[in-house]
N, C-alpha and C positions, 0 to 999 in steps of 0.2 A: 289475111283481115290486118295486117297491121302488126306494130310491135306492142305487146301487152304485159312487157315484162314488169312494169312500173305496176300495174293491176297485181300482177302473178305474185310480185313479193306482200303487195299489200293483203292479198288472198291467203296465201300461207300463214302470214303472223296472224290472222284475223284482225287486221287494224282497219277493215272496213266497216266494223260496225261502230256506230256512233254510240255515246253514254248512257243514253234510252234504252239500248237494244236493237235500236232500228238498224237497217242496212239496206244498201242498194247494189245489185251486182248487176254488170252488163258485160256480156263479152261473148266471145264463140264459144258455142257449146257441140258436142257430138251428137247427133241424130242419126236416125236410122240411113239415110241415103247422102252424110257427109258431115257438114259442118254448117253450122247457120248463127247468126247472133240471136240471143236471147237474153232477157232480163228478168231478177225478180228482185220485189221490194219487200220487205218482211220487216218481222221484229224477231228476236230470239227468245224464246220463253225460258227451256232449261238445256242443260248437258250434263252428259252421264260425268262422275266425278273424278274418274280418272281413266286412262286410255289402255292401262295393262303394259306399259313394254317391259318394266321391269319384272315383272311376273315372268313375262314371255322369256326373257332373257335368264331369268333363274332356272325355267324348266329345259330351255333348248340351248343354254347356253348362246346363243346367237339372234340376232335379231337384225332382217337384210332389208327392211322397208317398213319403214316408221308407220306408225298406226295412226288414220286419221281420227279427229276428233267426231262425234256424232251430237248435232244439236238439232233438239227440236223448237221448229219456228212456225211462227204463224204469217201466213203469205197475204201481203195485202193488196198487192197487184202482181201482175207478170204477163209474158206473152203466154201464146196458146200452148205451149210445151208443157209449162209449169201450174197444171191445173187440174181440178178433182179428177175429169177423166184423163188425164196425162200421166205427170210423171209426180210421184209424193215422194221421193227419195233422190237428192241431186248428188250423184257421186261426184266427189271433187276432180277425180282423174277424167271426167267429160268437158270441163273447161279448157278451154285452150290457151290457159295462160303457162308458162314456165313453171315447172313443177309444181303444178296443180295437185297431185296427187296425195301431197301431204297436207293440203288444205282442210277445212273442216266437210263435213257432210251435211247437208240439209234435208230433215226429215219434217215433213209435217204430220206429225201425229194425227191431228185432226182428220185430214184426207185417209190416210192410213185406215182408222179404226172406221171411218164411213166405209171404205171398201171391203173393210173385213166383217161389218154388219150385212152389205149388199150381197156379198159374194162368196162368205166364206164359213158365218156362225151356225148355218144349217147344217153343212158339209160336217162341221166339229161335231154336231149332236147325231150324226149318223154314222161316222167314224167311231168314235168313243163311246163305251159304256156312260151311262146316265152319270155316276160319279166323277167321273174322268173328265167328263165333257164340263161339268158344272163347274169343277176346280180349273181346269183351261179356261173356261169363259170368263171366269172370275179375274183371272190372272190378265185378260185382256180388255177388262173394263176401259173407258174412254175418261177415267177421272184423271186429276194429276200424277198420282201413283201410279196407274195405269200408263200411261204416257211416259214416267221413267222406267218402267219396267221395260216398254218396247223400245227405248234410247238403250237402255243397257243390252238387250240381245243383239240390237244392230252393232253396239260397239263391240261387243264379244265376238261375233262374226265376223266383223271386219278385222279383229284381231287376230282370229283365226287365219283369215286370209294372207296375213301380214307374215307370217310364219314359213318354216321352210324357205325355197328361194324365192318366196313371194307372189303375190298375184299379179305385180306391174311386169317382173321379167316372164311369167308365163305368158302373158298377154301380149309383150313384145316379143316373144320366141314361136309365137303361133301355136304353144303348147295345148290351147282351149279351143281348139279349132271344131270339134266334134261334140257331139250333146253328152255322149259318154264322159269325155275328159272335164266338161264343165258340170254334169253332175258329180264326179267324184271332187272335183274342187269345193263345190257347195258342200257336198257330205263332209270332205273334211274339216273346211272351216267349221261347221256346227259342233264338230266333236271337239276338235281342240279349242273351240269356244267355251264349250262346256266344262273343258280340263281348266281353263283361266278359271272360270267362275268359280268352282270348288274351293280353287287355290287363294283367290281374292277377295270373294264377297260372303257375305255372312250366309250361313247356312238358309236359312228362310229366302233371303234374296237370291240367291244362287236357283234354289230349286224353283221360285217364281218363275225365271228366265229360262229353266228348261222346261215350264209348261209354254212360256210362249212361242218358244222355236218349235214344240211339239205341236200345238196348235197350228203355228202357221205352214211347218213343213208336212205335215201328214193330214192337216185338216183343210187348208185353203190351199198351198200351192200344188198339192197333191193330186188336184182335180184337172190339172192341166188347162185350166180355163181362166188362169189368173196369171197375170205378167205375158211378157214376150217369151221367156223361153220354156216354151211348153213340155217338149220332150225331155229336158234334162231335170224339170222340175219332177216331173211324174218318176223320172228314175230316180233321182235322189230320195223322193220319198220310199221307194221301194227299197234302197240301201238302207235307210232309217227303219224301216220295218222291219226288213230282215234281222239288223241287229238285235233289235228288241225280242223278237221271236228266238233267234238263235241262242240268246243269253240266258232266257227265263225270264227277261225282266217285262213281260208282257203275254200275256195268250187272247187266242178268238173266241170268243164266247157269245154264241149266238148270231152271229156276223159283226161283232163289234169288236174292236179292240179294248181289254182292259189290263191294264198296268199294274202291276204288284205293287210296285212302291214310288209315286210320283217324286219322291227325294233322291232317288237312286236310277232314275231314266236316263238313259243316253250314257251310262257309265261304259257299255262294250265298246258302243262307237268312239266314245273317247280314247280307250284302250289301242281300237286298231288306227285312228286317225294319230293317234301319236306314234304309233310305229312308222305310219306312211311319211310322217313329217320327218324324222329322224331319217328315214331313206334317202329322202330328199337332200338333207342337209349332207349326207355323207357321198352322197353321187354315186347313189346304190342302186343302179336302174335294174337290176334283178329282183332286189328286195321291193322295190316298187311295184315291178309287175305282179309280183305274188300276190301282195296285199290288193292292188286293183282287180286282179283276177278273181281272189275270195269275195270280196266285196261285188263284183259285178254278177257273179254266179248266184251268190246269195240273193240278190236283187231278182235274178230271171227265175228263182226257185217259188219267188212269192208273187208274180205276176198274176192277177187276176184272181187272189185270196180274198182282197176285200176291195167292193167297188169303193174308188173308181180306180185301185192299182191296174 
């Protein structure tokens, strides 16, 4: 599709945004059956205050992949791919620009909240206890603060993917070819993201991010009806559920999940994710296999324990 190197440089630098926050992107974007020319015209609303790269280096002593910033955008016009029924999160690596993976990720919080209301909020009320579901839904409100919490969660998750050998390297090597490997990677990114939040954010804000993660991972993605990665999403939800039950962070009461303390939820998952990431950095294949075997066995043990898992 031609030479996109000039556009790629502008994209990575964020130089395609005008002074009033508006932007226009046009270029090749990866779709299910290959690559096609796509366009999006919009306006940047807000973005996360930091991308946590220094915190990752402090924790692991290494960062092999830059962390892409996450921007909340208002979509003013776009091709069919970028629409309320299509893509609400435009990953930078999807563009066919050189080095695009280090550019900004564009998130339409408006579209995402609309999807959550349509497809996920009822499930959150079914899965979690009354008190927990109210707390989680409060974190997922569609206010400006709610949008910022969603941006923070996406930013933390992206930071988790960047740790270890890095998501880009895993995709390039074909390491994420199976639903199980993709589920493990999503689970690991959630756990490391939680650890980064505890290190870098105010405790209240970190707890709010955890509530967003729980709502999306256990209440929305777990149904297998939301998004393209149905099998891996359900498996990842089971891994998270097992971690919470095995650690005593949550119990099942009356066919619903009751969380002991939302402020410490996901702690055990963060610890195991840290171990797995350390094994990746140390090229410890046996260590990786041990951790993966544990969490996959745990996921299998909770299958069917809660509908829809």
